[in-house]
N, C-alpha and C positions, 0 to 999 in steps of 0.2 A: 076845275083843273088843278091837280095837285102839283106842288113844287117842292123840291128839296131846298131847305133853307140852311145855309152854313150856321153852325151852332153859335158862333160868336156874334151873329147878326140878330139874335133874339132880342126883342124889345118888350117893354111892359105891355104894349097893346098888340103884340103878335098873336094871331090866331094860329098857334103852332102846337103840333103834337110832338112831344119829346119821347123818343123811343130808346129804351136800354141806356138811359143816362139820367142825370138829375139837373134840374134848373129851378129857380124860384119863380119863373114865369112859364105859362103854357100848361097843357094837359099832359100829365106824366104817365106813360105806360112802361114801367120799368120794374125789374126784379132786384134792383140794387138795394142793398141794406139801407134802411131809413127812407126809401121811396114810399110814397103813399100807397097803401093797400086799398084798391078800389073794390068795394063790396061786390061779391059775385064774379069778379073778373080776375082776381089774382091767380097766378100760375107759376110753375117752376121756372119757365123761361119768359123773357120779354115778348118773344114771338107769340107764346101762348096767351099772354095778356091781351095782345093786339087782336088775335083771332077771337077770343072771348068777347072783346068789345065790339067787334064787327057783328058777331052773332046777336049780341044784345042791342045793337043799334045805339050804342052808348053816345050820349051827347058829346059832340066835339069830334067824332071820327070823320066828319065831312069837312073839317077845317082845311083851308087850302094849303097850309104849310106843314111840312114834316121835317124832323131833324134828328141827328144823333151826333155825339162828339167823338165817335170812333167807328171803325169798320171792323166788324166780325160777323160770323155767320148768323148768330141770333139777332144782333142788331140790324143787320142788313135785311134779313127776312121780315122783321117787324116793320121796317120802313117800307119795303116793297109791297107788303100785304095791304097797306093803307092806300097805295096807288092802284092795286088790282084786287080789291076785296073779294069779288065773286070767284075769280080764278084761284085765289088763295084758299077759299073754303072748299073748292072742288078737289084740291090737292092737300087737304088739311093734314092727313096722317103723315105724308112724306115731309111736309114742311116742319111739323112738330118734331119728327125724328131728326131732321137735319139740324134743328136748333139744339137738340140734346147732344148730338154728335159733335157739333162745332163748339159748343160752350162747355159741356161737361165731359166730352170725350167718351160718351157712352154709346158705343155701337153694338147693339144686340140684334143679330141677324134674324132672331125669331119674332121680332116685333113687326106688325103691319107697317108698311111704308119705309122700313129701315133701308132697304136696298136702294130705292130712289133717293132717300134722304142722304145716304152716303155719297152717291154720285153728285148731288147738289153741293154738299159740303166740300167735296174734292174739287169741283169746278171752281167754286169761290176761292179756295186755297190756291189753286194753280194760277188763276187769273191774277190774284194778288202777288204771287211770287214772280210770275213772268213779266207782268206789265208795270208793277209798282214797287212796293217794298214789303218786307216781312212784318208781322205783328210786333209792336213795341220798338220798331227801329226808327221811328220818326220822333223828332224833338217836340213838335207841335202837332199832335195827332188830330186835334179838332180841325185844323186847317188842312193838313196833309191828306186826310181821308176823303176830302171832297171829290177829287178826280176819280176815286174808286167808285163812289156812288154814281157819278155822272156816267161812268163806263158801264157799270153792271145793271143799273135800274132799267134802261131800255132794252137790254138783252136777255134778262133773266126769264121772262115769260116763255120764250122759245126754248131755253134750256130745260125749263120745267116740263113743258109739254112734249118736247122732242129731244130727250137727253142723248139718244143715239147719235144725233148729228154732231155732238160735242165730245165724243169719246176720245178724240185725240188730245183733249185738254184734261178731262178727269180720269182717263183710263189708267194711267200709270200708278197714281196714288191709290185709286180704288182697288187695283189688283194687289198692291202691297198690303193694304189693310185686310183684304180677304185672306191672303196667304198667311199673314201674321196671326190673324184670328184662328186659322186652322192649326198653326203651330202650337197655340196654347191648349188645343184640345188633344194633343199627342204627348206621350211620354217623352222626356222626363218632366215636361211642364206640369205645374200644379197650381191651382187657385184654392186658397184656404181663407174662409171668412171667419174672423175672430169677432163674434157678435157682441161680446160684452164691452168692447172698446171701439166697435165699428171700424175695424181695420181689415182691409183685404190684403193678404200676402200673395204675391205672384212670384212663384219660382219658375224660372225659364232660362235656358242657356244663354241667350243673347238679348241685348236691348232691342226693343221693337217699336212699332208705331203706337202713339198714345191711344188711338181709337181702338186698337186691339188690347193693349195693356189695361185700359180702364173700361173696356167694353161692358163687362159684367159687374161693375162696381157700384151699381145703383144704391145698394144698402150700406155702402161704406162712406166714412168721412175722410179716411186716409188710405193710401195705397203704399205698401212696402214692396219694392221690386228687388228680387235677389237673383243675380246672374252668375254664370260660371266664373271662377276665378275670384270668388269672395268680393264681388262688386255689388254695391247696394245704393238705393235711393229711397227715401221716405218723403212722401208729399201729401200735404193737405189738398183735398179736392176743391175746385172752384165752387162746388155746391155749398161749402161752408163759408164762402165770402158773400154770396148773394142771399136774398130773402126768399126761400122757396115756399111753395104753397102747402104741401102736405108732407114733405120729408122731415124726419126728426134727426137731430144731430147733437153731438156733444160740442161744447165750446172749443174753439181753437186754443191751444196752449203754446207758450213760447217754446221754441225748439232748442235754444241755447243750453238750458239745463240738461237736456238729454245729450246734447253734444259733449258737454263736460263729462258726463258719466262715461260715454264711449271713449273719450280721450284718455281717461285714466287707465284704460286697458288696451288702447291702440298702440302698437309698437312699430307701425310703418312710419315713414318719414312725414306723412301728411296728418292733418288734424281735421276732425269733424266740425262742421259749422252749419248753422241754420239761418233761414231768412226770417224777416219780421212777420208776425202773424197777420199784419194788414196787407201783405202782398197777396195778389190774387191766387197764387198757388205756391205757398212757402215750401221750400225743400230743405231736407236735412241730407247732407252728402259729405263724403270725404273730399276735401277741397285741394285741388291743385291750383290752377288759375281761378280767379274770381269771375264767374259768369255774369254777363249783363242780362237784363230782363229778356231780351230777344232770344238769347241762347238758352236760358232756362225754360222759356216757353216752348222752344223747338223740341222735336222728338228726341227721346233718349239716345237713339242710334246715331244721332248727329253730334253728340258731345262726348268728351272723354269721361269715363266712369272708372275710378281708380280702385285697385285691389286693396282690401283691408287685411289686417292681421287677424281679425276676428272671424271665427267660423260662423256659418249661418245659424247653427244652433245657439251659439253664445249671443250673437247679435239679436236674434229674435227674443231670447229670454230677457235681455236688458230692456228692449223696447216694450215688450208686453208688461213687464213688471213696472216700468216707469208710468205708463198710461193707466194701468189698473190701479196703481196707488193714487194718482192724482185725480182720476175720475170717480174714485170711491165716494159714495154719498151724493153724486151728481146724476140727475136724471136727464136723458136726452129731451130736448124740446124743439118746437117748430121753428122758433126764431130767437136768436141771441143778439143783443145789442153789443156794440163795441165796448161800451162801458161795462156790461156784464162779463164780457170776455176778459177785460183787464182785471176785473175784480177776482176772477177765478185764477188768474196768473199769480 
């Protein structure tokens, strides 16, 4: 009989599987950078690692305790799959898509399982919003996330097998993502992949849901969003924070030097600023108020994005020149250590 063990209760002799996190005790199934890569099991998401371990009947998957130090879609699905391994394998494609959508914001409607995966991710998001607190809003996430697991673990199987019963929960966000995805397929929206620096440029009139904006960004390390009124945001994807299995990426570079270049030409009352590269999703934006982590993680349409004096053509030229210069002579690779990234900076 499996039990969810609060992360802080792990001891040296705990027979515990740690999902989507790091600890010096237990069996680690995690895509976090510097987590152990288990031969034949590693995957882009932690949920993927768990499913691979279940298929391989990896030693330790039957241990009685499972834990995580935070609540998100990928982490929750990995934990739940250890409670219900056979049911998880029956719905493998949808669970894998839900993890990609929740963690990397990559909703691609053409992929098998994506529709159900979106519904599952939206259900988890809405339960979290209605009954608990938003991501990154807790001071002690390892403790605060426990009631989320206690609520969702016994309910999720029914949601997975009968999602139509829960449309009142997932329906509104699901419809928004579908609508915003459709908007990106219509003029004047345009998606342009700059392959030599792995940058996806999204030109669209208004800020949208992340699952639409980043939906087709699988081959990108960064996304530059350009909205009407000369409003912009540049963001490193979470894929460049974790240790993926097969994706190739450039190292993250500090954003402040780019902000300084933009500030030399910015004539609006505001200044450009960038987050630290060790943030899960560092942003470069024209700053009014300083956003906390919860606000930066939330969808772009929920925060103020300020107009710049720089035209889209000029802004793009500065950004492309900056990264092309700094990445010259650097080849993308499968995994970068933080030390390697700091050396490149």
